[in-house]
ZAMARGU-4260 file (C-alpha; in steps of 0.2 Angstrom, whole numbers, plus 5000, padded with zeros to 4 digits):
<rodrens>
0) 5080/4155/4395 | 5075/4160/4378 | 5082/4180/4380 | 5101/4172/4381 | 5099/4162/4364
5) 5090/4178/4356 | 5104/4190/4362 | 5119/4178/4355 | 5108/4174/4340 | 5107/4194/4336
10) 5124/4198/4340 | 5134/4196/4325 | 5149/4204/4333 | 5150/4192/4347 | 5166/4193/4360
15) 5168/4180/4374 | 5168/4194/4385 | 5150/4199/4379 | 5146/4181/4378 | 5149/4181/4395
20) 5138/4195/4401 | 5124/4187/4394 | 5128/4170/4402 | 5128/4180/4418 | 5113/4187/4417
25) 5104/4171/4413 | 5112/4163/4429 | 5109/4176/4438 | 5089/4170/4438 | 5095/4151/4436
30) 5106/4148/4449 | 5096/4150/4465 | 5081/4142/4454 | 5092/4126/4452 | 5099/4126/4471
35) 5081/4125/4478 | 5073/4113/4465 | 5088/4100/4469 | 5094/4106/4487 | 5084/4091/4497
40) 5092/4079/4485 | 5111/4086/4483 | 5110/4091/4503 | 5106/4069/4505 | 5122/4067/4490
45) 5134/4079/4500 | 5131/4068/4513 | 5135/4052/4508 | 5149/4057/4493 | 5155/4075/4500
50) 5159/4088/4485 | 5152/4076/4471 | 5136/4084/4476 | 5142/4100/4469 | 5149/4093/4452
55) 5130/4088/4452 | 5123/4104/4455 | 5135/4113/4441 | 5129/4099/4429 | 5112/4105/4431
60) 5114/4122/4432 | 5126/4124/4415 | 5115/4109/4404 | 5100/4122/4402 | 5113/4136/4397
65) 5123/4125/4385 | 5107/4122/4376 | 5104/4140/4374 | 5122/4143/4367 | 5121/4127/4355
70) 5103/4134/4349 | 5111/4150/4344 | 5124/4142/4333 | 5139/4141/4345 | 5149/4127/4355
75) 5147/4124/4373 | 5153/4107/4381 | 5137/4102/4393 | 5138/4099/4412 | 5152/4098/4424
80) 5168/4089/4420 | 5179/4089/4434 | 5196/4089/4422 | 5192/4104/4417 | 5191/4112/4433
85) 5204/4116/4446 | 5201/4121/4466 | 5217/4129/4475 | 5209/4143/4486 | 5200/4146/4502
90) 5196/4142/4517 | 5184/4125/4519 | 5168/4136/4524 | 5171/4145/4505 | 5182/4135/4493
95) 5184/4143/4476 | 5183/4130/4461 | 5184/4136/4443 | 5176/4127/4427 | 5180/4132/4411
100) 5170/4129/4395 | 5178/4133/4378 | 5165/4141/4366 | 5167/4138/4347 | 5160/4151/4335
105) 5147/4143/4322 | 5163/4142/4312 | 5171/4132/4322 | 5184/4142/4328 | 5188/4143/4346
110) 5177/4161/4352 | 5187/4162/4370 | 5182/4152/4386 | 5168/4155/4400 | 5175/4151/4417
115) 5163/4147/4430 | 5166/4152/4448 | 5159/4142/4462 | 5163/4145/4480 | 5157/4132/4490
120) 5158/4125/4508 | 5165/4108/4513 | 5158/4108/4531 | 5140/4106/4524 | 5131/4110/4508
125) 5131/4128/4507 | 5135/4141/4493 | 5142/4156/4503 | 5142/4167/4486 | 5132/4166/4470
130) 5142/4157/4456 | 5147/4166/4441 | 5156/4168/4425 | 5172/4178/4419 | 5177/4179/4401
135) 5197/4173/4396 | 5203/4175/4377 | 5216/4158/4379 | 5208/4143/4373 | 5223/4130/4377
140) 5222/4119/4393 | 5239/4126/4399 | 5235/4142/4394 | 5217/4142/4402 | 5227/4135/4417
145) 5239/4148/4419 | 5228/4163/4419 | 5216/4156/4430 | 5231/4155/4443 | 5231/4174/4444
150) 5222/4181/4458 | 5218/4196/4449 | 5208/4189/4433 | 5199/4177/4447 | 5194/4194/4456
155) 5190/4205/4444 | 5173/4203/4435 | 5169/4207/4418 | 5155/4221/4417 | 5149/4230/4401
160) 5165/4238/4393 | 5179/4232/4406 | 5183/4224/4420 | 5177/4227/4438 | 5186/4223/4454
165) 5173/4213/4464 | 5183/4218/4479 | 5177/4233/4480 | 5159/4229/4481 | 5158/4212/4488
170) 5173/4206/4497 | 5177/4210/4514 | 5192/4222/4512 | 5206/4219/4527 | 5220/4231/4533
175) 5236/4223/4540 | 5249/4228/4551 | 5267/4220/4561 | 5273/4223/4579 | 5292/4218/4577
180) 5293/4218/4596 | 5285/4203/4603 | 5301/4194/4607 | 5303/4207/4620 | 5291/4203/4630
185) 5295/4185/4631 | 5313/4188/4636 | 5305/4201/4650 | 5292/4187/4657 | 5306/4175/4658
190) 5317/4183/4666 | 5305/4194/4679 | 5289/4182/4678 | 5279/4197/4669 | 5264/4192/4659
195) 5271/4187/4645 | 5263/4192/4628 | 5247/4199/4635 | 5253/4217/4639 | 5260/4218/4620
200) 5243/4210/4611 | 5231/4219/4622 | 5231/4236/4613 | 5230/4225/4596 | 5213/4218/4602
205) 5206/4233/4612 | 5209/4243/4595 | 5200/4228/4583 | 5215/4219/4577 | 5215/4199/4575
210) 5232/4190/4577 | 5235/4183/4561 | 5252/4172/4565 | 5269/4175/4575 | 5285/4172/4565
215) 5302/4171/4571 | 5316/4182/4560 | 5334/4183/4567 | 5333/4188/4586 | 5314/4195/4584
220) 5298/4187/4583 | 5286/4198/4574 | 5269/4196/4573 | 5255/4200/4558 | 5237/4207/4564
225) 5223/4212/4552 | 5205/4220/4553 | 5192/4224/4542 | 5194/4239/4532 | 5180/4248/4538
230) 5187/4251/4555 | 5193/4268/4557 | 5213/4270/4556 | 5223/4273/4571 | 5225/4290/4566
235) 5210/4296/4564 | 5205/4293/4583 | 5216/4305/4590
</rodrens>
């Protein structure tokens, strides 16, 4: 891991974005190695203590990175600190926790904050996505928490020179649509003993749509549907 320390030592005008770029370069080689070296131990820990196993994983992952940053003269709190993290997003199989690390310049004033995104499963000991850092200019706790709660901040990754929308290349894209006439089928089925919602939902299913939810609005039932964005739009199939 010497290249991380050398990259920081040789950069006289280091920004938090550049530091995070170097962190992610080191992380890309380290995270899988740490995972496999400790998988058996942490899997047992997950079975007994649940989510705490991921905290132990982050501890093992961040400590060598921190040592390199400190070796270059910068300050970074080592390990995993639950109080410096939040987890509010995603299904149990792919929860997102953000843990932040304020980076101090050699002169002891803040450079910025490196935020580690850890996507993890609560159903089993599993990382559905590789962990990665993103950069924040904010260094005070309240400002960091506020920034992280904006989805656009968490879904954009800093790469040389600017931010890249991760959803464009690594996350599933969806398209959405609504049906405002579902209640008509229920009323018809009650009056005429018809097939209920089946005639309404069948065309959606045939065209790859998944029913997400049904919401009553005034005298109507509104159905919300989604499907993978790669599916050809209806107009193109005519």
